[in-house]
C-alpha positions in Angstrom: -7.3 -27.0 -0.4 -8.7 -26.1 -3.9 -5.7 -24.3 -5.4 -2.1 -25.4 -5.1 0.6 -23.1 -3.8 3.3 -21.9 -6.2 7.0 -22.6 -5.2 10.4 -22.4 -6.9 13.5 -24.3 -6.1 16.4 -22.6 -4.3 19.7 -24.0 -3.2 18.4 -25.4 0.0 15.0 -26.6 -1.0 12.0 -24.7 -2.2 10.7 -21.2 -1.7 7.0 -20.3 -1.3 6.0 -17.8 -4.0 2.2 -17.7 -3.7 -0.1 -19.2 -1.1 1.2 -18.4 2.4 -2.2 -18.0 3.8 -3.2 -21.5 2.2 0.1 -23.0 3.6 -0.5 -21.7 7.1 -4.0 -22.9 7.1 -2.9 -26.4 6.1 -0.4 -26.4 8.9 -3.0 -25.4 11.4 -5.2 -28.2 10.1 -2.3 -30.6 10.7 -1.5 -31.4 7.1 2.0 -32.5 6.4 1.7 -32.3 2.6 -0.2 -29.7 0.3 -0.5 -29.5 -3.4 2.2 -27.3 -5.1 3.3 -26.2 -8.5 7.0 -26.0 -8.9 8.0 -23.4 -11.4 11.5 -22.0 -12.3 11.6 -18.2 -11.8 14.1 -15.4 -11.5 14.1 -13.2 -8.4 12.3 -10.5 -10.5 9.7 -12.9 -11.8 9.0 -14.2 -8.4 8.6 -10.7 -7.0 6.3 -9.8 -9.7 4.1 -12.9 -9.1 4.0 -12.3 -5.3 3.1 -8.6 -5.6 0.4 -9.2 -8.4 -1.1 -12.2 -6.3 -1.1 -10.0 -3.2 -2.8 -7.0 -5.0 -5.8 -9.4 -6.0 -6.8 -9.6 -2.4 -9.8 -7.5 -1.4 -8.5 -6.3 1.9 -5.1 -4.8 0.6 -4.5 -1.3 2.1 -4.0 1.5 -0.4 -0.5 2.1 0.9 0.5 -1.5 0.6 -0.9 -1.3 -3.0 1.3 1.6 -3.6 4.4 0.0 -2.3 3.6 -3.1 -4.4 3.5 -1.0 -7.7 6.6 0.7 -6.6 8.4 -2.5 -6.1 7.4 -3.6 -9.6 8.8 -0.4 -11.0 12.0 -0.5 -9.0 12.9 -4.0 -9.7 12.6 -4.9 -13.3 13.7 -8.3 -14.7 17.2 -8.2 -16.2 17.3 -8.2 -20.0 13.7 -6.9 -20.2 12.3 -3.4 -20.7 11.6 -1.6 -17.4 7.8 -1.9 -16.5 5.8 1.2 -17.1 2.8 2.3 -15.1 0.7 1.5 -18.1 1.9 -2.0 -18.3 1.4 -2.5 -14.5 -2.1 -1.0 -14.8 -2.8 -3.5 -17.7 -1.6 -6.5 -15.5 -3.9 -5.5 -12.5 -6.8 -4.4 -14.4 -6.8 -0.8 -13.2 -6.4 2.6 -15.1 -2.9 4.1 -15.4 -4.3 7.2 -13.6 -5.4 4.9 -10.6 -1.8 3.3 -10.5 -0.2 6.9 -10.6 -2.4 8.0 -7.7 -1.5 4.9 -5.7 2.0 5.4 -6.4 1.9 8.9 -5.1 1.0 7.4 -1.6 4.5 5.7 -1.6 5.9 9.3 -1.3 4.2 9.9 2.0 6.6 10.8 5.1 6.6 8.0 7.7 4.2 9.9 10.1 1.7 10.4 7.3 1.9 6.6 6.4 1.3 5.8 10.0 -1.7 8.1 10.3 -3.1 6.8 7.0 -2.6 3.1 8.1 -4.3 3.8 11.4 -7.3 5.4 9.6 -6.7 9.0 10.6 -6.4 10.1 6.9 -8.6 9.1 4.0 -7.1 7.8 0.8 -7.9 11.2 -0.9 -6.3 13.3 1.9 -3.3 11.0 1.9 -2.8 11.5 -1.9 -3.2 15.3 -1.4 -0.5 15.4 1.3 1.7 13.0 -0.9 1.8 15.7 -3.5 3.6 18.1 -1.1 7.3 18.3 -0.5 8.4 16.2 2.6 8.8 19.3 4.9 5.3 20.6 3.7 3.8 17.1 4.4 5.1 17.3 7.9 3.7 20.9 8.4 0.3 19.8 7.1 0.2 16.9 9.5 1.3 19.1 12.3 -1.6 21.4 11.4 -4.0 18.5 11.4 -2.9 17.5 14.9 -2.9 20.9 16.5 -5.4 22.9 14.3 -8.9 23.4 15.2 -9.8 19.7 14.5 -6.6 18.3 15.8 -5.9 16.0 18.7 -5.1 18.7 21.1 -8.3 20.6 20.6 -10.7 17.7 20.8 -11.3 15.2 23.5 -9.7 12.3 21.6 -8.6 11.8 18.1 -11.0 9.6 16.1 -10.3 7.3 13.2 -12.3 7.9 10.2 -15.5 6.0 10.3 -15.4 5.4 14.0 -18.6 5.3 15.8 -19.5 7.2 18.8 -21.3 10.4 19.8 -20.5 13.6 18.1 -19.2 14.3 14.6 -16.2 12.7 13.0 -13.1 14.6 13.5 -10.6 14.4 10.6 -8.2 17.1 9.1 -10.5 17.1 6.1 -12.0 20.6 6.6 -8.6 22.3 7.4 -6.9 21.8 4.2 -7.9 25.3 2.8 -6.4 26.9 6.0 -2.9 25.6 5.4 -0.2 28.1 4.8 1.3 28.3 1.2 2.8 25.0 0.2 4.8 23.9 -2.9 3.7 20.8 -4.6 6.4 18.1 -5.4 7.7 18.3 -9.1 6.1 15.7 -11.3 
């Protein structure tokens, strides 16, 4: 193992903060000890370190990224100023606009989150849907599923980027046909 895991003391022993995949790989390799750095941290500090470490991975789904940013905003450290989108953007090396767009994804209704995670919506479409009121999000999704390109009007629903014969079927060309909808207040 090249990089030690990060742990903190808790009442009963130690809590793993960063390095779960390295820890699991070490266990699978039969190791009984691994290098670790013990660092005292508050719950808020531990949460921030965990989220920022997780966001550095290349395979993070945009929705998980959004929920991580939201957790950072919703759980500030006591006795410190509440983090801003701009401060989070600086910590992760992204623009504030990028972080705001990702945060919008956290406002998706559960069905939209499921479709997005399963690859039936692109990030751009998910962001567009997230700008709608929850009732309008559900209506937009229903239209996607039942409209001209929806599941009931095609042989099978295809994930974005799936291979196979025929064209890719997503809801992307139906957005202009939606009934009037009201965007969420900013």
